[in-house]
N, C-alpha and C positions, 0 to 999 in steps of 0.2 A: 777441314770436316764433321766429325766425329767429333774433335770437341767443344763445335759451336750448338752442337747438336746436343753435348750435352751440358754448356753452360746457356744457352738457352732455351732450348723448347719448351712447351710445356707438358708434351707427352714425358719427354723425359725427366722434367721436372716431378710428375707423378709416382714414373720406376722410380726415381733416386726415392721419395716417400716410403716406397714399399719398404725399397732394403734401409730405409734410414729407419722404419719401425719396428724391423726387424732384428738390425741391432740394436740398438735403442734397449730394447724387451731386452734382450740376451745381457747387455753390459749392466744396465735398472736389477734387476732378480739377482745377478751374481753379487752386485756388491749388496744391494736390499737384506739377502740373506746372511751374509758376512755380518754388517751392523746389527741383524738381529736377531743370528742364531744362536744367542750366549757369548760371544766372545771369541772373535776371529784371532790366530795367532799366527804367522808368519817366519818362525823361528822354522818348524820343519822343512819349510818348502827352499826357503833360503840355507838351509846344514848343507838339505840334500842339490843345492844346484854349485857349494863348494866341494863335496866329499865325490859327485858324482857327474863330472863337469862334462859337457857334452865334447865328445873327443873323437879325431878324426880316426883314417883306420889305423891312421902310425901308433893308436892307444894316447897322442898327445891330443891337450886342451887345445881345441879349435880357439874358444874367446877366455882366451886370459887373464885379459884384459878385462873385460865382465865380472869373471870366478874372480881378480882381486879386488872388483869395486863391491862386490858383494859382500868379501872375506872383510874390507876394511871399514869399509862404511853402513853398509845395511844390515848387517849383523849387529855391530854396536848397539845401531841405532832402530832396531826392530821395533820396537816399541810407537818412534814416527811411523813408522812404513805399515803396522798397526793401522793406522789411523787412517792414514793418505790413501792406503789401497781402496777400501770398503768406499771411502767417501769417492774420491775417483771416479770409482767405477759406477759410484748411481750419477755423478755431477754427469760424466761422458753418456748416460742412458740418459737420462732428463733431458740432455739436451740435445741428443738425437730427437726421440719423440717426441719432444713440443717443435724440433726445428730452430733452437733458439741457440745462436752462432756453433751454429750447426759444421763448420769448419772447424772452429776450432775443435769441437768436441772431438769432430773425428780424427784431427791430428794426434790429442792427448789419449783417445783409443789407440790408435797406431803404435804409439810408442809404447803403451803399457802392451799391445800384444809384442811386440819386439824383444820387451824385457823377459817376456815369458817366455817366449823362446829359445834366449840367448839362455834363460836357464834351462834349460833343456825340456820344456815343459809342448809337446805339440798341439796337442787336444781339437778344438777349433782355430786354435791364434791364425792359420794361412788363410780360410778364407774370410774372415771376419779382419784382417789385415788388405785383402782383394777389396773386399765391399768397404773399407776405412778411405781406402786409395780411390776409388772412383768417386763416393762423395766428396773428397777433396777436391779430384779436378774440376766437378762438375761446381767449384765455389757457393757461389750464391743461390744458386739454381738449384741445390737440395735443400733450402730451406723454402725453396719458394711459396709450397705449401704445409708453411708454420710457421712462428712467427718472426723471422727471418725477414719476413718480408716486409715488415712496419719494427722492427727492433734495428737492423741493419742500416734505414735509410737515417732514422734518430740516433744513431751514432756517428754516422756518417757528418749530419747537420750539427750534432750538439757537442761534437765530443774531436771529431777533426776537423771542424770549420776552419776556411784560411778563406785570410782575405789576399783580395785580388786588389794588389796597392799599383799593379799598371794596369790599370783594366781602361783606360783611357786611352788607354798608347793600345792597345792591343783590340779596339774593335775593329771591325771589318769597314773600309770606311762605304758608305752610302750612295749607290748609283743614279745620280738623279737626270 
């Protein structure tokens, strides 16, 4: 019942638009600030994620696999992350603000929020994850008052077009 409200109701589409705009603005301004602020460098953040990992009550690292990923892949490729993080934040923000590929934008935003959480940064990440998940659960209705209203049907029609080779066999017989 709630899911059908979230996925089909126009009032829900309006509420989702507000959530989308707030979350999108947050993502966009964060990424834009990194792009225009004179050189974003993630090395300090990544180094801190390795030297001060999230620990449990017994003092051991809770997400050792993530710490290993940061140490073995992210830090050696910090230049790549210095480009991908701000561009990703701007694209997620634009997708949410414009309501274009909204579900994908929310998905990638949630993934980035989880990465920040796994590295030990709480900030507003939990609320961003919650809002992103609500947008993802709503599906296309989250972008109804946005570009998705036109973009998604176009993508379905042009990219995912399916030919029904059994069309004549699947037609319902006419009653005469």
